N, C-alpha and C positions, 0 to 999 in steps of 0.2 A: 546501499547497504555495503559493506566495508572491508578493511584489512589493515595490515601493518606496514605495507610497503609504500614507498614514495612513487611519484609520477613516473619515474624512469622505468619502474618495473611493470607498468600496465601493458598487457599483451596487445596484439594487433587489433583485437576487437574490444572496444570499451563498452561497459555496461551502461544501460539507461533504464530508467523506470518506465514500465509499460503500464498504460492505463492512467488513472488519476487525472481528472478533468483539469485542463489548463496547464498541465506540466509540459513546458517547452512549446506551448502553443504560439502560433504566429498568425496574425490577421492578414491572410493573403489578399482578400478582396480589397481591403483598405490600402495596403501597400502597393498593389499593382494598379487597380483601377481608380480607387479613391472616390468613386461616385456611387450613389445609390439610386436616387429617383431618376425619372425621365428627364433628360437634359433638353434645353430649348435650343432652337436653331439660331440663325442670325449670324452676323459677321463676327470676326475675332474680337474678343474682349480681354482685357488684362485679367490674368488668373491670380487670385490672391495666394500668398504663401505664408508659411510660418504658423504658429499656433493660433487658434481662434481667439478673439478678444473676449473680454468679459461680457460685452453686450451681445456678441454673436452666440456665446454659450447660453445666455438667458433667452434670447430670441428663439433659437433652434429648439431648446428643451421645452419652452412654453408652447411652441406650435406642436411639437410632438405629443406632449401631454394632452393638449386640447383635442387633437385628432383621435388619440387613443381613448379618451373619455367618451367621445361621441360614437365610438365603434367604427370610425372611418379608417379601416385597416390600410387601404391603398395610400391614402394621404399620409398616414403616419409612417408607412414604409418608405415613402419617397423622401422622407427626411432622414433616412439612414444611409449608410454606405454599402448596404447589401439588401436592397428592396426585394430581391428574389427569394431570400430566406426569411426576411422580416414579415412580409405580407401574409404567408400561410399561417404563421404562428399567431399574429395579431388577429387574423380572421377566426382562427379556432378559439381564441380567448372568449369570444361571445357565442360562437356557434356550436362548438363541441364541448367546451368547458362550462358553457351556460353561465357566464359571469356577466352581470350587468350592473347598472347604478354605480358606475365606477367614478371614484373621486380621488384624484392624485394631488398630493400636497408636497411641493418641493421644499427642501431645506436650502440653507445658504450653500452656494457653490464653493468648492475648494479647488481653485484653478479651473480646469476644464471638466471636473467631475461634479455631478449634481446628485446628491442623495435625495430620495423621496420616499413617501409612504403612500400605500394604496389602501383604500377602503372600498369594498364592493359587496355585492350580494350574489350568492350562487343559488340558482333555482333549478330544480329538476323533479319531475314526477309529482308536482304538487307540493314539494317541500322546498324551503328556502332557509338559508343560513348566512350570517354575515362572514365576510372574509377580510382579513387585515394582515398586511405584511410590509416589509421595507425592502428597497432595492436601491440601485444607483445606476446612472449612465454617464458616459464620457462623450464629449463633443470633440470631434477631430476635424482637421482640414482635408477635404477631398483632394487628392493628388492631382487629378486631371481637371476637375471642375473648379477647385478653389473654394467650393462652398463649405460652410460650417454644417457638419452632418453628425448625427448620432452614430457612434461606433457600435455597429450592431453585434450584440451578444444575446443569446436566449435568456441569460440571467437578468437582462433588463426587465423582461416581462414577469419573471419570478426567479428568485435566487436558487431554486432547486432544479431549474432547467440548465443542464450542464452541456449537452451536445447540441450542435446546430439543428439536428433533426428531432430533438425531444419535443413532445407535445403535452398539452393539458387536456384532460378528458374528465367529464363528470358522467358517471354511469354506474350501474351495478358492478361491484368490485369483481375482478377476475378470479379472486380466490377469497373464501371466507376468512375472517380475522382469526388470529390464533391467540391463545394464552400460553406462552412459552414458560416452562418451569425448569428450574435447575435440577441437579441430581438428587436433591433433598425435597423437591416439590415446591420450592420457593418461586413465586412469580417473578419473571424477568421482564421489565418494561424499558422502552427507550428513554422514558423520562428519568428513571433512576440510574440507568446504565446507558449513557448516550452513544457510546461506541457500538452498541448492539443494534442501533437503528437500522442501518442497511442490512445487517445480518438477519435481523427479525423479518425484514421485508423479503429477503431471499427464502427464508424458511417458510413464510406464509405462502409465497408463490409456488413452492415445490410441495409442501405438505398440508396446506390449508384445506384442500378438498377432502383429504383422508383423515383430518383431525376431528371431523364431526360437526363443524360449525355451519352457519348459514351466512351468505354474503349480505352486505349492506350497500348503501348508495354513497359513493365517495368521489371527491375531486382528487385526481391523482396525476402524477407525471408518468407518462409512458416514455421510457427511455429507449433511445435508438440503439444503444450498445447491445449487442446480442447477449442473451442470457443474463440480463439485468432486470431484477424485479421492479415493478411499479413502486413509486414512492407516494404514499397516501399523504395528502395535504389537509383535507377537510372531510369530516364524516357528516353527511346529511341525515342518513338513516342508519342506526346502529344494526349491525349484523350480530349473530350469535357466535362468539369465539369458541373455537375447539381447542381442547387442552393438548399441548405438544411437549413431550419430554425432550430434554436436551442433556448433554454430558457436562454442561457448565457448572461451575461452583459459584454461588452468589458471593461468597466471601473472597475468593480469589479474584473474581471478576471486579469486585469493588476495589481491591488493591491495585489491579491493573488500570482501572479507570483513573484512580488517584495518581498513579505513578506517571502515566503519559501526559497528564496535564502540565507537568513540570518541564517537558521538552517538546518544543514545536516539531512537527513533521516526524513524529515517533510512532512506532508500531511494536506490539509485543504479543506473543502467544505463550501460554503455559499448557503443557500436556501431563498426563499421568503415564509415566514410563511403563508401568506394569500392564496397562491396557490400551494405550494410545488415545484415550479419551481427552478431548480438549477441555481444559478447565477454565480457560479465560482467553479472550481475544480483545485487544483494545487498540484503537488508533487515535492519534490527535493530528489530523491533517486538515488543511484549509480546503481541500477538495472533497472531503468526506469519503474518500475512497478506502476500501479495505486492503491496504497494502500489506497487512499482516498475512493475508492469505493469497493475495494476487500479485504481489511485487515480484519483479524479475530483475534482480540486480546482483552484482558481485558481493559475496559474503566476506571477502577479506580473509584474515587469518583464522576466523572460526572454522574455515574449510580445512584447516590443518588437522582437525579431528579425523576427518575422512581420509585425508592424505597420509596421516600416520598409520591408520588401519591398513591402507593400501601397501605401504612399505613393509609393515609387519607380515601381512598375509601373503605377500610375494617373496618373502624370505630375504629382503634386501637389508634389513636391520631389525633391532629390537629396542624396546624402551631403554635398556641399559647398554645398547650397542652403539657404535659410532655414528655421529651425525655432526661433523665439524661445521662450525659457524664462522666462515671467513668474512672479512669486511665487505667483499662483493663477490659476485659470481656471474659468469658469462655463459649464456646458452644461446646458440643460433644467432650470434652477433648482438644479442640483447643483454645489456648489463643490469643486474638486479642488485639492489642495496638493502640494508636494514635501516631501521629507524635511527635517526641521528642520536649519537651518544652510546650506541650499543657496542661494547668492546668485543672484538673477535675472539674466538676460542676454538682453536683447531683440534682440541682434544675433547670437545663437547659430546655428550651422549644425545640420543634422540629425546630423552626425557628432559634434559636441560635446555636443548634448543626449542623444544615445544613450550616449555614453561616460560622461557624468555621471548617466545615468538620470533625466532630467528628465521628470516625469509631465506637467506642464502643456504642454510642447512638443507632446506627442502628443495631448493632450486638445483643443488648439486646432485640430486637423485634423478634429474631429468634425463640423464643419459643412461640410466639403469632401468627405468620403468618403460613399459611399452606404451605406444600412443593411446591405446584403449584401456590401460590398466586402471586408471582412476575412474573412467566411465563404468567399467565392469564392476568395480568395488561399490560405486555409488548405487548402481541399479540392483545388482544381485544380493548385496548384503544390507544396504540401507534403504532399499525401495525407492530411491530417487529417480524421477523420470517415468515412473509408472503411472497408470491411470487411477489416481486416488479418487475415491468417492466419499468425501467427507460429509456430505449432506448439503453443502453449498458450493458455489463455484470456487475453485482453488487452482493455483499453479503448483505443480508438483516437483519443481526443481529441474535443472538441466545441467548435465556435465558431459559435454560433447567430447569425442575423441579428437583432440586438436593437435596438429603438428606444428612444427616451427617454434617460435618463441612461446606460443601459447601452451605447449606441453609443460613448460616450467611455470608459466604464469598461473595456469590452472591449479597447480599444487599449492599455491599460496592464496587461492580464492580470488584471483583476478582473471585476466584473459577472457574466456568465453563462458565461464561458470556463472550460472544465475540461480539465486535462491531468494527465499523470504523467511521471515521469522518462523512461520509454520514448519518449513523444511528443516531449519536448523534446530528447532526444539525437538523435532522427530530424530534428527541425526544424534543429538545429545542423548535422547531417551534410548536409542539403539545401542550407542556406545556404552551406556550405563548398565543395560540389562542383557545385551547380547541378542535380544529378540526384536525384530521389526514388527511393530504394531501400527498398521496404518491409521493415522489420525482420523477421528470422527467427531462431529459436533452434535449429532443425533444418533441414538443407538441403532446399530445394524438391524436389530429386530423390528424396527419401525417399518422397514420396506424390504428386508432380506436382500439388500444390494450386495454384489460381490466385491469384497475388499481386495486391494493389492496385496500380493504376497512376495516376500523375499526371505532368503535363508538365514540371514542374520550372521552373527559372529561367533567364533569359537570362544570357549571359556578363557583360553590363554590370551587371546587378543583383547578380550573385555578387561581382564585383569591388568593388562599393560595400559590400556586407554584410561581406565579409571585411575590408575596410579599417577599417570601424567597429568590428568585433569585435576586430581587432588593437589598435586604439587603446584600446579598453576594457581589454584585457589588459596593455597596456604602460604606459599613463599614466592610465587611467580608474578606475572603481570596482573593477575586478578586479586591478589592478596588484599589489597587496600579496600576494595568494595565488598569482598566476601568476609571480611573480618567480623567476628561475633556470631557467625552462623554456626549452629551446632549440628550434629548428626553427620550423615554421609554426604559429603559435598564434593563438588568438582566444577571447573569452569574453563572457558577459553575466551580470550579477548580477540578483538579484531578492528581493523579500520580498512576502508576500501576507497581508493582514489577513483573518482568519477569525472569524466571529461566535462569541462565547463563549470565545475564547482571549485570554490576557493579553499574549502575544507573537505576533508575526507568524510565518508559516511561512518558513523560510529556503530560497531557491532559488539554484541556480547551474548554468550550463551552459558548456562550453568544448570546444575541440578542440586537438589537437597532432598534426601530421602526419596519419596515417590512423586516428586514434582521436578519437571524440567521446563526451563523457560529460555526464550531467546528474544532479543530485541534489536531493532535497528532505528537509528536516529539520523535522518538525512542532514547532511552538513553538521553533524554532531561532533566531529573530531575523532580522537582516539576512543577505543572501546570503553576505557575506564572513565572517560569524560562525561558520558551521557547514558549510553545503553547499559553499562555496568550497574550504576546506582538503580536504574529502573528495574533490571532483573532481580537484583538483590532485595529490593523492596517486596517484590512478588514472592520470592522464595521465603522471605520471613513470614509472610501472610500464609503461604501454603503449608 
């Protein structure tokens, strides 16, 4: 998630995405040991090197499929490069998932990768149902053995298995099914709103028992990651769903679903500023992870909303006060620059530097703010870093009191600051209304949970922030994507450099009347390149 500065401005601690299956993963077993099954003794023999041949790929995959079909878990595991992890999962396939009559049909290999389809039967408690799905495997060369082996990933067994310790189980469901409805009583299903799939699973796990339903018999993935709800794969016996109210809006959710399909690795959240109620949450990620609520990455220049509030509330400047925008700025031996092509302006006001997204203007205040000024503003006025109880797992933002170069980097949303679209939509809502309403996706009245509290902003600070965000939306960096939106509007663009990525993460947050939305597109570039159009589409619908 993003900002407007170049790589040179990144603080000493770079942001990474937390969670998200497969993000930055490395197959240690294959790289280090390269062997899976039990090796045979004997004298030294030449060890093959290089990629496996086409015939080796076919032979290894054929043997693996045959052993799997026959329920020979140990034999199949010995054909992988991680038998220790493969055997328990392959054993559970028949013993705890109760899957039998397995028929695997491979498709033509693409290099060392073999796609295949599975048809089987799930039987439990006198009930049976057919199961069908597709997956793929990759054959690699064992580093020490030289054998052609299946590169072990749980997703080989089923694509919904993400973690090495995820398991398949058929049993009475741990929670009754739910019929989630939006704020107007419209039914929300994962078939119509795909992004809600993992979110509905979380809601079911937490509220299914109190929603009044009865459990059924299901084949599910039990996830090893703590606080992650089971993923239902197949229902053998229907339970009775209980009705569960949410704060979502079916129309805004539909717009969010449509918007994220246009940008890979994108996430967006829309909230109602007057209440904090979540109107929509959508993700378009290959790992299926709810980065919109759980992401922990640098927010880039969208952070300048909070930074501007800090400068105003600490009496360092005002919207119409000085905030010079030099070509570069040095803090603690770290040189910070603006985006290429931005002309310096030593006479700029805070409003102008905000609307242009001038990094150096904010960095120049690093010697005036205290190390914990930004931290205190984020926590005490915007509710960031408090224990939000949204109704499902969420990361509530982090703005640590960082010394050294990160004091300056944090001001422009780099350094050690970590946010996600939920956090930034809430920041925008607080800046717009002056009141912090902790975001919720189910009504508080459902369980009377205690919500986070923060004192919010003064009317004077709100007026200045809204004026600066409106200027950004009408004549600043966000004007292009906000064009044509009527009513009370405001926005802030951002992009954030992330170590190891060729392009920055695209960030954008904005509001229109009583809807605030924020989006992040991984590797999306500048804020107006990807996240901006995404947010604007939702604001039009809202």
